[in-house]
C-alpha positions as CSV (number, residue, x, y, z in Angstrom):
1,M,-28.7,-28.7,18.1
2,N,-28.4,-25.7,20.2
3,M,-31.0,-23.8,22.5
4,K,-31.8,-21.4,19.4
5,T,-32.3,-24.0,16.7
6,V,-35.1,-25.8,18.5
7,A,-37.1,-22.4,19.2
8,H,-37.5,-21.7,15.6
9,K,-38.7,-25.4,14.5
10,T,-42.2,-25.5,17.2
11,S,-43.9,-23.9,14.1
12,W,-44.5,-26.5,11.3
13,I,-46.0,-23.6,9.3
14,R,-44.7,-21.1,7.9
15,P,-45.3,-17.2,8.3
16,C,-46.0,-17.2,4.8
17,T,-48.1,-20.2,4.4
18,R,-50.7,-18.8,7.7
19,V,-50.7,-15.7,5.8
20,W,-52.2,-17.6,2.8
21,L,-54.6,-19.5,4.6
22,L,-55.9,-16.4,6.5
23,L,-56.5,-14.8,2.6
24,M,-57.9,-17.8,1.8
25,S,-60.4,-17.7,4.7
26,L,-61.6,-14.6,4.3
27,T,-62.4,-15.3,0.4
28,L,-63.6,-18.0,0.8
29,L,-66.1,-16.0,3.7
30,A,-66.5,-13.2,0.5
31,L,-68.1,-16.2,-0.6
32,I,-70.6,-17.3,1.1
33,I,-71.7,-14.0,1.9
34,G,-72.5,-14.1,-1.9
35,K,-73.8,-16.7,-2.3
36,L,-76.2,-16.6,0.9
37,E,-76.7,-13.0,-1.0
38,L,-76.9,-10.9,2.5
39,S,-76.5,-7.6,2.6
40,G,-77.2,-4.8,4.4
41,T,-74.4,-2.3,6.4
42,V,-73.1,-4.3,8.4
43,I,-72.1,-7.5,6.1
44,I,-70.8,-4.6,3.5
45,S,-68.8,-3.1,6.6
46,V,-67.5,-7.0,7.1
47,L,-66.8,-7.2,4.0
48,L,-64.8,-4.3,3.8
49,F,-62.7,-4.4,7.0
50,S,-61.6,-8.4,5.3
51,T,-60.2,-6.3,1.9
52,L,-58.5,-4.0,4.3
53,L,-57.5,-7.2,6.3
54,K,-56.4,-8.8,3.2
55,G,-55.1,-5.7,1.6
56,Q,-52.6,-4.8,4.8
57,M,-51.5,-8.6,4.4
58,V,-50.5,-8.6,0.7
59,I,-48.6,-5.4,0.8
60,D,-46.5,-6.2,3.8
61,Y,-45.6,-9.9,3.6
62,F,-46.0,-10.7,-0.8
63,M,-44.7,-7.0,-2.2
64,G,-42.4,-7.4,0.7
65,L,-43.2,-4.0,2.9
66,K,-42.9,-5.1,5.7
67,Y,-39.9,-4.5,6.5
68,A,-39.0,-1.5,4.1
69,P,-39.0,2.7,4.9
70,R,-41.8,3.2,6.9
71,L,-42.5,6.2,4.1
72,W,-43.3,2.8,1.1
73,R,-45.3,0.7,3.1
74,L,-47.5,3.9,4.2
75,M,-47.7,4.9,1.2
76,V,-49.6,1.9,-0.2
77,S,-51.5,1.2,2.7
78,I,-52.3,5.0,2.8
79,W,-53.7,4.1,-1.5
80,L,-55.6,0.9,-0.4
81,F,-56.8,2.8,2.6
82,L,-59.0,5.5,-0.2
83,V,-59.4,3.4,-2.5
84,L,-62.5,1.2,0.3
85,G,-63.1,4.4,1.3
86,G,-64.2,5.8,-2.0
87,I,-66.0,2.1,-1.9
88,A,-67.6,2.9,1.2
89,L,-68.4,6.2,0.4
90,A,-70.0,5.1,-2.4
91,Y,-72.6,2.6,-0.8
92,W,-73.0,5.4,2.1
93,L,-73.9,7.3,-0.9
94,G,-76.1,5.0,-2.5
95,L,-77.5,4.1,0.8
96,Q,-78.9,8.2,0.9
97,G,-80.9,8.3,-2.2
98,N,-83.1,5.7,-0.9
């Protein structure tokens, strides 16, 4: 075995498995927050940020756009940002109505 082969064997968890574990952890965090019925601007911000993170990981790793042409990745990322921005705006407008 040469040095290059050994260098690639240092991690026993594959990158896609690491991403999946992080996705499941963030989903579990959202579930716990929901079960505890926590609310407030900080909690909503944390949930929206974790959703943005999860969406970007899905885009990069599971849709395979991490190394795709920048335009494709940018289009899907902008779509995700707009959807989450719309949710944040709706929440904020709901707070203004109270």
